[in-house]
Backbone as a printed PyTorch tensor [residue, N CA C, xyz], in Angstrom:
tensor([[[  0.8450,  -1.1780,   0.0000],
         [  0.0000,   0.0000,   0.0000],
         [  0.8870,   1.2360,   0.0000]],

        [[  0.3430,   2.3480,  -0.4240],
         [  1.0850,   3.6080,  -0.5070],
         [  1.4630,   4.1210,   0.8780]],

        [[  2.4150,   5.0270,   0.8950],
         [  2.8520,   5.6510,   2.1360],
         [  1.7520,   6.5950,   2.6210]],

        [[  1.0740,   6.2010,   3.6890],
         [ -0.0560,   6.9660,   4.2060],
         [  0.3890,   8.3530,   4.6640]],

        [[  1.5910,   8.4970,   5.1650],
         [  2.0570,   9.7930,   5.6620],
         [  2.1820,  10.8160,   4.5370]],

        [[  2.3170,  10.3540,   3.2790],
         [  2.4800,  11.2950,   2.1800],
         [  1.1610,  11.8580,   1.6870]],

        [[  0.0440,  11.3930,   2.2080],
         [ -1.2790,  11.8780,   1.8140],
         [ -1.9670,  12.4860,   3.0310]],

        [[ -2.7520,  13.5030,   2.8160],
         [ -3.4650,  14.0930,   3.9400],
         [ -4.8400,  13.4670,   4.0690]],

        [[ -5.2110,  13.0830,   5.2500],
         [ -6.5350,  12.5200,   5.4980],
         [ -7.5630,  13.6310,   5.4020]],

        [[ -8.7660,  13.2790,   4.9520],
         [ -9.8080,  14.2740,   4.8110],
         [-11.1480,  13.6730,   5.1850]],

        [[-11.4630,  13.6130,   6.4640],
         [-12.7000,  12.9800,   6.8890],
         [-13.9430,  13.7410,   6.4820]],

        [[-13.8600,  15.0410,   6.2270],
         [-15.0400,  15.8300,   5.8970],
         [-15.3370,  15.8490,   4.4090]],

        [[-14.4210,  15.3260,   3.5680],
         [-14.6580,  15.3170,   2.1330],
         [-14.4850,  16.6860,   1.4930]],

        [[-13.5100,  17.4780,   1.9690],
         [-13.3000,  18.8010,   1.3980],
         [-12.7870,  18.6770,  -0.0250]],

        [[-12.7020,  19.8000,  -0.6810],
         [-12.3100,  19.8310,  -2.0820],
         [-10.9260,  20.4540,  -2.2200]],

        [[-10.1930,  20.0010,  -3.2540],
         [ -8.8820,  20.5990,  -3.4990],
         [ -9.0550,  21.8810,  -4.3040]],

        [[ -7.9690,  22.4990,  -4.7220],
         [ -8.0200,  23.7640,  -5.4450],
         [ -8.7570,  23.6920,  -6.7720]],

        [[ -8.8660,  22.5100,  -7.3620],
         [ -9.5710,  22.3430,  -8.6350],
         [-11.0390,  22.0070,  -8.4480]],

        [[-11.5170,  21.9490,  -7.2200],
         [-12.9070,  21.6100,  -6.9630],
         [-13.1610,  20.1180,  -6.8610]],

        [[-12.1310,  19.3140,  -7.0470],
         [-12.2860,  17.8630,  -6.9410],
         [-12.2110,  17.4580,  -5.4710]],

        [[-12.9020,  16.3850,  -5.0880],
         [-12.8230,  15.9290,  -3.6950],
         [-11.3800,  15.5960,  -3.3130]],

        [[-10.9960,  15.9810,  -2.1080],
         [ -9.6680,  15.6450,  -1.5910],
         [ -9.7320,  14.2100,  -1.0750]],

        [[ -8.8490,  13.3470,  -1.5490],
         [ -8.8690,  11.9390,  -1.1770],
         [ -7.6700,  11.5910,  -0.3200]],

        [[ -7.9070,  10.8070,   0.7180],
         [ -6.7960,  10.3470,   1.5450],
         [ -6.2370,   9.0400,   0.9820]],

        [[ -5.1560,   8.5730,   1.5820],
         [ -4.4650,   7.3850,   1.0790],
         [ -5.3500,   6.1460,   1.1150]],

        [[ -6.2150,   6.0310,   2.1030],
         [ -7.0750,   4.8530,   2.2090],
         [ -8.0990,   4.8440,   1.0750]],

        [[ -8.6960,   5.9900,   0.7810],
         [ -9.6500,   6.0650,  -0.3300],
         [ -8.9650,   5.7360,  -1.6520]],

        [[ -7.7510,   6.2360,  -1.8360],
         [ -7.0020,   5.9210,  -3.0540],
         [ -6.7060,   4.4240,  -3.1460]],

        [[ -6.3760,   3.8090,  -2.0220],
         [ -6.1090,   2.3670,  -2.0110],
         [ -7.3800,   1.5750,  -2.3330]],

        [[ -8.5230,   2.0370,  -1.8590],
         [ -9.7940,   1.3790,  -2.1730],
         [-10.0670,   1.4750,  -3.6730]],

        [[ -9.8390,   2.6380,  -4.2440],
         [-10.0350,   2.8140,  -5.6840],
         [ -9.1420,   1.8560,  -6.4610]],

        [[ -7.8870,   1.7470,  -6.0650],
         [ -6.9680,   0.8400,  -6.7540],
         [ -7.4400,  -0.6050,  -6.6590]],

        [[ -7.9470,  -1.0000,  -5.5050],
         [ -8.4700,  -2.3590,  -5.3410],
         [ -9.6310,  -2.5900,  -6.3160]],

        [[-10.5140,  -1.6240,  -6.4360],
         [-11.6730,  -1.7740,  -7.3210],
         [-11.2860,  -1.6860,  -8.7980]],

        [[-10.2210,  -0.9630,  -9.1170],
         [ -9.7600,  -0.9320, -10.5050],
         [ -9.2120,  -2.3030, -10.9160]],

        [[ -8.6230,  -3.0090,  -9.9760],
         [ -8.1280,  -4.3540, -10.2740],
         [ -9.2770,  -5.3310, -10.4730]],

        [[-10.3500,  -5.1720,  -9.6780],
         [-11.5220,  -6.0360,  -9.7820],
         [-12.7080,  -5.3160,  -9.1720]],

        [[-13.5950,  -4.8080, -10.0130],
         [-14.7540,  -4.0570,  -9.5560],
         [-15.7460,  -4.8820,  -8.7570]],

        [[-15.5890,  -6.2140,  -8.7580],
         [-16.4800,  -7.0970,  -7.9960],
         [-15.8410,  -7.5850,  -6.7010]],

        [[-14.6570,  -7.0780,  -6.3930],
         [-13.9530,  -7.5100,  -5.1840],
         [-14.8230,  -7.2430,  -3.9580]],

        [[-14.9910,  -8.2270,  -3.0890],
         [-15.8300,  -8.0460,  -1.8920],
         [-15.2550,  -6.9770,  -0.9590]],

        [[-16.1630,  -6.2510,  -0.3120],
         [-15.7390,  -5.2030,   0.6180],
         [-14.8720,  -5.7670,   1.7430]],

        [[-15.1440,  -6.9920,   2.1790],
         [-14.3280,  -7.6040,   3.2360],
         [-12.8800,  -7.7760,   2.7710]],

        [[-12.6900,  -8.2070,   1.5210],
         [-11.3350,  -8.3840,   0.9820],
         [-10.6340,  -7.0360,   0.8250]],

        [[-11.3830,  -6.0310,   0.3810],
         [-10.8000,  -4.6900,   0.2600],
         [-10.4100,  -4.1820,   1.6380]],

        [[-11.2980,  -4.3820,   2.6130],
         [-11.0200,  -3.9420,   3.9790],
         [ -9.7440,  -4.5560,   4.5200]],

        [[ -9.5620,  -5.8380,   4.2590],
         [ -8.3500,  -6.5250,   4.7230],
         [ -7.1070,  -5.9170,   4.0770]],

        [[ -7.2110,  -5.5840,   2.7910],
         [ -6.0640,  -5.0260,   2.0680],
         [ -5.7210,  -3.6060,   2.5040]],

        [[ -6.7350,  -2.8340,   2.9120],
         [ -6.4870,  -1.4250,   3.2440],
         [ -6.5570,  -1.1260,   4.7310]],

        [[ -6.8880,  -2.1300,   5.5430],
         [ -6.9010,  -1.9520,   6.9890],
         [ -8.1740,  -1.3400,   7.5500]],

        [[ -9.3160,  -1.6170,   6.9140],
         [-10.6030,  -1.1250,   7.4070],
         [-11.5880,  -2.2810,   7.5470]],

        [[-12.6630,  -2.0320,   8.2720],
         [-13.7290,  -3.0250,   8.3660],
         [-14.5280,  -3.0290,   7.0580]],

        [[-15.2750,  -4.0980,   6.8610],
         [-16.1450,  -4.1930,   5.6830],
         [-17.1330,  -3.0250,   5.6380]],

        [[-17.7210,  -2.6890,   6.7840],
         [-18.6900,  -1.5920,   6.8540],
         [-18.0420,  -0.2530,   6.5000]],

        [[-16.8250,  -0.0330,   6.9710],
         [-16.1260,   1.2180,   6.6770],
         [-15.8110,   1.3210,   5.1810]],

        [[-15.4350,   0.2060,   4.5710],
         [-15.1700,   0.2090,   3.1320],
         [-16.4640,   0.5050,   2.3760]],

        [[-17.5530,  -0.1360,   2.7870],
         [-18.8450,   0.0880,   2.1320],
         [-19.2100,   1.5780,   2.1800]],

        [[-19.0130,   2.2030,   3.3380],
         [-19.3040,   3.6320,   3.4960],
         [-18.4430,   4.4840,   2.5810]],

        [[-17.1610,   4.1770,   2.5570],
         [-16.2380,   4.9610,   1.7330],
         [-16.5480,   4.7990,   0.2480]],

        [[-16.8420,   3.5760,  -0.1720],
         [-17.1750,   3.3500,  -1.5780],
         [-18.4240,   4.1420,  -1.9450]],

        [[-19.4270,   4.1090,  -1.1020],
         [-20.6560,   4.8570,  -1.3850],
         [-20.3770,   6.3550,  -1.4830]],

        [[-19.5300,   6.8650,  -0.5960],
         [-19.1740,   8.2810,  -0.6350],
         [-18.4410,   8.6220,  -1.9350]],

        [[-17.5190,   7.7620,  -2.3660],
         [-16.7880,   7.9790,  -3.6170],
         [-17.7410,   7.9700,  -4.8090]],

        [[-18.7270,   7.0830,  -4.7720],
         [-19.7340,   7.0400,  -5.8340],
         [-20.5860,   8.3090,  -5.8100]],

        [[-21.0450,   8.6990,  -4.6280],
         [-21.8940,   9.8860,  -4.4800],
         [-21.1800,  11.1680,  -4.9130]],

        [[-19.8770,  11.2440,  -4.6540],
         [-19.0870,  12.4290,  -5.0180],
         [-18.7240,  12.4470,  -6.5030]],

        [[-19.0050,  11.3570,  -7.2130],
         [-18.6520,  11.2920,  -8.6300],
         [-17.1780,  11.0350,  -8.8660]],

        [[-16.4640,  10.5840,  -7.8200],
         [-15.0380,  10.2890,  -7.9520],
         [-14.8360,   9.0670,  -8.8420]],

        [[-15.7450,   8.1050,  -8.7670],
         [-15.6170,   6.8740,  -9.5330],
         [-16.9920,   6.3230,  -9.8710]],

        [[-16.9910,   5.3730, -10.7890],
         [-18.1660,   4.5930, -11.1510],
         [-17.7360,   3.1340, -11.1330]],

        [[-18.6630,   2.2580, -10.8530],
         [-18.3910,   0.8270, -10.9580],
         [-19.3120,   0.3070, -12.0510]],

        [[-18.7150,  -0.0660, -13.1870],
         [-19.4930,  -0.4970, -14.3460],
         [-18.8230,  -1.6870, -15.0190]],

        [[-19.5940,  -2.3840, -15.8420],
         [-19.0290,  -3.4230, -16.6950],
         [-18.5830,  -2.7400, -17.9850]],

        [[-17.3170,  -2.8810, -18.3360],
         [-16.7880,  -2.2790, -19.5520],
         [-16.7860,  -3.3470, -20.6400]],

        [[-17.3900,  -3.0230, -21.7770],
         [-17.4580,  -3.9800, -22.8740],
         [-16.7500,  -3.4230, -24.1010]],

        [[-16.4960,  -4.2810, -25.0410],
         [-16.0680,  -3.8840, -26.3710],
         [-17.3620,  -3.6970, -27.1520]],

        [[-17.7340,  -2.4480, -27.4830],
         [-19.0180,  -2.2230, -28.1590],
         [-19.2100,  -3.0670, -29.4180]],

        [[-18.1230,  -3.3640, -30.1240],
         [-18.2330,  -4.1490, -31.3490],
         [-18.7290,  -5.5720, -31.0900]],

        [[-18.5210,  -6.0800, -29.8820],
         [-18.9550,  -7.4480, -29.5760],
         [-20.3640,  -7.5160, -29.0100]],

        [[-20.9840,  -6.3750, -28.7170],
         [-22.3370,  -6.3810, -28.1410],
         [-23.3460,  -5.6700, -29.0370]],

        [[-23.0890,  -5.6830, -30.3470],
         [-24.0840,  -5.1970, -31.2880],
         [-23.8790,  -3.7980, -31.8260]],

        [[-22.8800,  -3.0820, -31.3490],
         [-22.5990,  -1.7590, -31.8890],
         [-21.4440,  -1.9070, -32.8690]],

        [[-21.7650,  -1.8820, -34.1470],
         [-20.7950,  -2.2060, -35.1910],
         [-19.9520,  -1.0240, -35.6480]],

        [[-20.2560,   0.1710, -35.1500],
         [-19.4870,   1.3140, -35.6040],
         [-19.1700,   2.2410, -34.4440]],

        [[-17.8790,   2.4770, -34.2590],
         [-17.3770,   3.4300, -33.2800],
         [-16.4970,   4.4200, -34.0040]],

        [[-16.5110,   5.6480, -33.5450],
         [-15.6400,   6.6510, -34.1440],
         [-15.3130,   7.7220, -33.1130]],

        [[-14.1440,   8.3060, -33.2830],
         [-13.7880,   9.5070, -32.5500],
         [-14.0380,  10.6480, -33.5220]],

        [[-14.7470,  11.6610, -33.0670],
         [-15.0650,  12.7980, -33.9200],
         [-14.3580,  14.0230, -33.3650]],

        [[-13.4640,  14.5810, -34.1730],
         [-12.8070,  15.8330, -33.8300],
         [-13.6910,  16.9730, -34.2750]],

        [[-13.8930,  17.9470, -33.4090],
         [-14.8250,  19.0360, -33.6830],
         [-14.1280,  20.3760, -33.4820]],

        [[-14.2600,  21.2430, -34.4810],
         [-13.8140,  22.6250, -34.3430],
         [-15.0560,  23.4800, -34.2070]],

        [[-15.0090,  24.3890, -33.2560],
         [-16.1700,  25.2220, -32.9680],
         [-15.7370,  26.6730, -32.8500]],

        [[-16.7220,  27.5430, -32.9530],
         [-16.4470,  28.9620, -32.7490],
         [-17.1960,  29.4190, -31.5180]],

        [[-16.6060,  30.3740, -30.8210],
         [-17.2450,  30.8910, -29.6230],
         [-17.0290,  29.9840, -28.4260]],

        [[-17.9350,  30.0790, -27.4850],
         [-17.8680,  29.3300, -26.2260],
         [-18.0390,  27.8300, -26.4920]],

        [[-17.1410,  27.0280, -25.9790],
         [-17.2000,  25.5800, -26.1940],
         [-18.2030,  24.8740, -25.2820]],

        [[-18.5390,  25.4700, -24.1470],
         [-19.4350,  24.8120, -23.1920],
         [-20.7820,  24.4140, -23.8000]],

        [[-21.4790,  25.2930, -24.5210],
         [-22.7630,  24.8580, -25.0940],
         [-22.6200,  23.7060, -26.0910]],

        [[-21.5430,  23.7220, -26.8580],
         [-21.3110,  22.6300, -27.8120],
         [-21.0380,  21.3390, -27.0520]],

        [[-20.1730,  21.3990, -26.0450],
         [-19.8670,  20.2160, -25.2360],
         [-21.1200,  19.6930, -24.5470]],

        [[-21.9460,  20.5980, -24.0240],
         [-23.1800,  20.1770, -23.3550],
         [-24.1400,  19.4950, -24.3230]],

        [[-24.2400,  20.0080, -25.5400],
         [-25.1100,  19.3780, -26.5380],
         [-24.6020,  17.9860, -26.8970]],

        [[-23.2980,  17.8370, -26.9940],
         [-22.7170,  16.5180, -27.2830],
         [-22.9990,  15.5350, -26.1440]],

        [[-22.8240,  15.9730, -24.9140],
         [-23.0290,  15.0690, -23.7790],
         [-24.4750,  14.6190, -23.6630]],

        [[-25.3980,  15.3880, -24.2140],
         [-26.8180,  15.0160, -24.1650],
         [-27.1820,  13.9340, -25.1840]],

        [[-26.3070,  13.6550, -26.1320],
         [-26.5980,  12.6500, -27.1660],
         [-26.3000,  11.2580, -26.6330]],

        [[-27.2570,  10.3340, -26.6920],
         [-27.0210,   8.9960, -26.1440],
         [-25.9170,   8.2180, -26.8600]],

        [[-25.6510,   8.5150, -28.1080],
         [-24.6000,   7.8020, -28.8530],
         [-23.1970,   8.2800, -28.4830]],

        [[-23.1000,   9.4330, -27.8450],
         [-21.7990,  10.0040, -27.4830],
         [-21.4220,   9.5070, -26.0920]],

        [[-20.3000,   8.8120, -26.0250],
         [-19.8520,   8.1800, -24.7790],
         [-18.7870,   8.9780, -24.0370]],

        [[-18.1330,   9.8900, -24.7290],
         [-16.9500,  10.5340, -24.1580],
         [-16.8090,  11.8910, -24.8280]],

        [[-16.6480,  12.9350, -24.0550],
         [-16.4550,  14.2790, -24.6020],
         [-15.3390,  14.9550, -23.8150]],

        [[-14.3650,  15.5030, -24.5340],
         [-13.2990,  16.2730, -23.8930],
         [-13.0290,  17.5440, -24.6890]],

        [[-12.7150,  18.6040, -23.9550],
         [-12.2220,  19.8310, -24.5730],
         [-10.7190,  19.6740, -24.6810]],

        [[-10.1580,  20.0660, -25.8160],
         [ -8.7420,  19.8080, -26.0430],
         [ -8.0010,  21.0610, -26.4980]],

        [[ -6.6970,  20.9700, -26.4360],
         [ -5.8270,  21.9670, -27.0300],
         [ -5.1310,  21.2570, -28.1800]],

        [[ -5.1020,  21.8640, -29.3440],
         [ -4.4830,  21.2160, -30.4950],
         [ -5.3230,  21.4050, -31.7400]],

        [[ -5.3580,  20.4000, -32.5830],
         [ -6.0440,  20.5060, -33.8720],
         [ -7.5530,  20.6300, -33.7520]],

        [[ -8.1200,  20.1090, -32.6690],
         [ -9.5640,  20.1530, -32.4700],
         [ -9.8890,  20.8260, -31.1450]],

        [[-11.0470,  21.4440, -31.1040],
         [-11.5160,  22.0580, -29.8650],
         [-12.1250,  21.0130, -28.9340]],

        [[-12.7790,  20.0150, -29.5280],
         [-13.4470,  18.9570, -28.7760],
         [-13.2160,  17.6260, -29.4600]],

        [[-13.1930,  16.5710, -28.6610],
         [-13.2200,  15.2070, -29.1870],
         [-14.4180,  14.5170, -28.5720]],

        [[-15.1550,  13.7830, -29.4050],
         [-16.3230,  13.0540, -28.9340],
         [-16.2520,  11.6290, -29.4740]],

        [[-16.3560,  10.6580, -28.5760],
         [-16.3960,   9.2630, -29.0110],
         [-17.8560,   8.8830, -29.2170]],

        [[-18.1440,   8.3350, -30.3870],
         [-19.5030,   7.9840, -30.7780],
         [-19.5890,   6.4740, -30.9720]],

        [[-20.6310,   5.8620, -30.4130],
         [-20.8620,   4.4220, -30.5460],
         [-22.2340,   4.2400, -31.1930]],

        [[-22.2610,   3.5650, -32.3560],
         [-23.4930,   3.4090, -33.1260],
         [-23.6930,   1.9550, -33.5500]],

        [[-24.9300,   1.6630, -33.9440],
         [-25.2580,   0.3100, -34.4030],
         [-24.6870,   0.0230, -35.7770]],

        [[-24.6110,   1.0500, -36.6310],
         [-24.1290,   0.8220, -38.0010],
         [-23.6840,   2.1410, -38.6220]],

        [[-23.2340,   2.0710, -39.8850],
         [-22.7520,   3.2610, -40.5830],
         [-23.8550,   4.2890, -40.7920]],

        [[-25.0740,   3.8330, -41.0670],
         [-26.1810,   4.7690, -41.2790],
         [-26.4390,   5.6100, -40.0360]],

        [[-26.4190,   4.9690, -38.8700],
         [-26.6320,   5.7100, -37.6300],
         [-25.4770,   6.6750, -37.3800]],

        [[-24.2440,   6.2440, -37.6300],
         [-23.0880,   7.1250, -37.4580],
         [-23.2080,   8.3410, -38.3660]],

        [[-23.5820,   8.1310, -39.6200],
         [-23.7550,   9.2320, -40.5570],
         [-24.8240,  10.1980, -40.0580]],

        [[-25.9290,   9.6650, -39.5670],
         [-27.0030,  10.5020, -39.0390],
         [-26.5220,  11.3360, -37.8460]],

        [[-25.8040,  10.7000, -36.9200],
         [-25.3170,  11.4080, -35.7300],
         [-24.3750,  12.5400, -36.1240]],

        [[-23.4460,  12.2550, -37.0240],
         [-22.4670,  13.2840, -37.4020],
         [-23.0980,  14.3560, -38.2800]],

        [[-23.7610,  13.9210, -39.3400],
         [-24.2470,  14.8540, -40.3560],
         [-25.4530,  15.6710, -39.9050]],

        [[-26.4010,  15.0360, -39.2460],
         [-27.6480,  15.7240, -38.9190],
         [-27.7100,  16.2490, -37.4970]],

        [[-26.8670,  15.7240, -36.6130],
         [-26.9830,  16.1460, -35.2160],
         [-25.7600,  16.9090, -34.7340]],

        [[-24.5650,  16.3360, -34.8890],
         [-23.3730,  17.0550, -34.4070],
         [-23.1460,  18.3150, -35.2310]],

        [[-23.1820,  18.2020, -36.5450],
         [-22.9370,  19.3720, -37.4020],
         [-24.0340,  20.4290, -37.2770]],

        [[-25.1840,  20.0420, -36.7500],
         [-26.2960,  20.9890, -36.5790],
         [-26.2100,  21.7680, -35.2680]],

        [[-25.2920,  21.4070, -34.3960],
         [-25.1490,  22.1170, -33.1170],
         [-24.6390,  23.5270, -33.4030]],

        [[-25.3190,  24.5550, -32.8950],
         [-24.8310,  25.9260, -33.0950],
         [-23.3990,  26.0790, -32.5830]],

        [[-22.5550,  26.6600, -33.4100],
         [-21.1580,  26.8680, -33.0490],
         [-20.2140,  25.8450, -33.6600]],

        [[-20.7240,  24.6980, -34.1070],
         [-19.8520,  23.6950, -34.7420],
         [-19.4670,  24.2090, -36.1220]],

        [[-18.1620,  24.3210, -36.3440],
         [-17.6400,  24.8220, -37.6090],
         [-17.2550,  23.6860, -38.5450]],

        [[-16.6230,  22.6330, -37.9850],
         [-16.2330,  21.5010, -38.8250],
         [-16.0330,  20.2630, -37.9560]],

        [[-16.0680,  19.1030, -38.6060],
         [-15.8130,  17.8340, -37.9200],
         [-14.8660,  16.9920, -38.7630]],

        [[-14.1550,  16.1110, -38.0990],
         [-13.3530,  15.0900, -38.7800],
         [-13.5460,  13.7990, -38.0120]],

        [[-13.8810,  12.7430, -38.7380],
         [-14.2070,  11.4670, -38.1010],
         [-13.0740,  10.4660, -38.2600]],

        [[-12.8290,   9.7220, -37.1830],
         [-11.8280,   8.6670, -37.1720],
         [-12.5590,   7.3810, -36.7940]],

        [[-12.8940,   6.5830, -37.8050],
         [-13.6850,   5.3720, -37.5940],
         [-12.7850,   4.2760, -37.0460]],

        [[-13.2610,   3.6100, -35.9980],
         [-12.5040,   2.5170, -35.3890],
         [-12.7260,   1.2480, -36.2140]],

        [[-11.6490,   0.5840, -36.5550],
         [-11.7470,  -0.6850, -37.2770],
         [-11.6620,  -1.8810, -36.3390]],

        [[-10.8210,  -1.7680, -35.3050],
         [-10.6730,  -2.8620, -34.3520],
         [-10.1580,  -2.2940, -33.0400]],

        [[-10.7820,  -2.6980, -31.9420],
         [-10.3490,  -2.2730, -30.6170],
         [ -9.2060,  -3.1830, -30.1720]],

        [[ -8.0360,  -2.6180, -29.9410],
         [ -6.8720,  -3.4030, -29.5290],
         [ -6.5880,  -3.2920, -28.0360]],

        [[ -6.9280,  -2.1780, -27.4270],
         [ -6.6810,  -2.0210, -25.9950],
         [ -7.6650,  -1.0220, -25.4230]],

        [[ -8.2600,  -1.4020, -24.3150],
         [ -9.1330,  -0.5100, -23.5630],
         [ -8.9670,  -0.9060, -22.1040]],

        [[ -8.3460,  -0.0510, -21.3410],
         [ -8.0770,  -0.3790, -19.9490],
         [ -8.3030,   0.8460, -19.0800]],

        [[ -8.6270,   0.5780, -17.8460],
         [ -8.8290,   1.6450, -16.8770],
         [ -8.0140,   1.3290, -15.6300]],

        [[ -6.8220,   0.8350, -15.8220],
         [ -5.9770,   0.3450, -14.7320],
         [ -4.8360,   1.3000, -14.4050]],

        [[ -5.0450,   2.5910, -14.5590],
         [ -3.9420,   3.5290, -14.3260],
         [ -3.6730,   3.7680, -12.8490]],

        [[ -4.4730,   3.2070, -11.9880],
         [ -4.2480,   3.3910, -10.5540],
         [ -4.5760,   4.8010, -10.1210]],

        [[ -3.9960,   5.2330,  -9.0410],
         [ -4.2850,   6.5650,  -8.5210],
         [ -3.0280,   7.4100,  -8.3750]],

        [[ -1.9180,   6.8950,  -8.8390],
         [ -0.6250,   7.5890,  -8.8080],
         [ -0.6090,   8.6960,  -7.8010]]])
């Protein structure tokens, strides 16, 4: 486990300078345990991090409530009926927030980030087929006020998808 002295404990759940919840070493260790196996029993996590099962359950619920983490089943969309995935680079004019908000409201859009570089925004789109992808890009994304241009990067094969970066 990490050096507990190098992290500050935060029993009240205060926020750091970026507005994110301040996490202590035990919460970070719990997150790492769940990244290794999201189905790991709370008793096993408690043993690994030095807490009771009930204390782990409480901490996990708090982390979920704060939006620090999610516990989900991650699939390869291509194997569960979604035959077309693409990353869409978007250039926009003006304020990016309304464009990003419109993208996040689309059920086919799984991931939205504001970027520095060739594109203002990147949006990952998951669709059933090429026709749906064309509809999402051509009739919905390009119709968002402020969208100036798009460039699509269609996924041919998923080679790696992992969420095991730990909590460094």
